[in-house]
N, C-alpha and C positions, 0 to 999 in steps of 0.2 A: 860622929859628926857633931858640932852645935849650932842651933840656929840661935840669935839673939840679935838685938838693936845694936844699930851700926851706930860707929863714932866718927868725931871726927877723922882720927889715925887711920882709919878705914878707905876713907877717899879716894888716894892710890890703886886700892886693888879692886874699887867700884870698878874706876876709870879702864883698869885691864882687863877688867871681863867685859864693862862695856865695847873695847876696841874687837874683842872676838866678835861678837852679833852685830856689828855695826852693817856689815854687807848685808845682814837681815832686815834689820830695822832701823836703818838710818842712819846719817848721823848724830852723836851723841860727845864724845870725847873732847870735841874743838866747839862745840854747842856752850855759847853763855847760859840758855835757859837751861840747860842738864847740869849745869854744877850749879845755878842757883836749885832746882828743885828738889836736887840731892841736898845739898847744905838744908834747905829746910825741912826736910822728911826726915835728916838728922837730928835737926834742933828738935822736932816733933816729937821722936821716936818713933816713925812711922817707915822708917830703912831700916830695912833687916839685913842681914848677911850669916853668910853660913860659913863655918871655916872646921878643917881638921888641924889643929895644931897652927901652926904660922900659915897656913895657906888657903884663902878665899875660894871656897868652891860654888860661890853662887852670891847672888846679892838680889834683892827686891824694892825697889820705891817709885815711886809714884810718876810718872812724864809722860805726856809732857807736861811742861809747869803746872803746877796747883797752886791756886790763887792764896794768899794768906786771907783770911778771916779775922773780926775784929777776937775770936775767941783765941785765935793763934797770937797776941799780939800784947 
């Protein structure tokens, strides 16, 4: 298993993982603010993904939305 920064191409894997846990944590896949938070965290390098070969095993991104600060812009 390798854990590293998530990239734009990891978004479908994040959404698939989010769909598996929505019944515990609430709606994410269809929530625009989840997508915005995920993209912001990927851009900042604060979203992580664990993978084994081509398979995503888990991921972490701050949600609900973490607002941008002047340092992020």
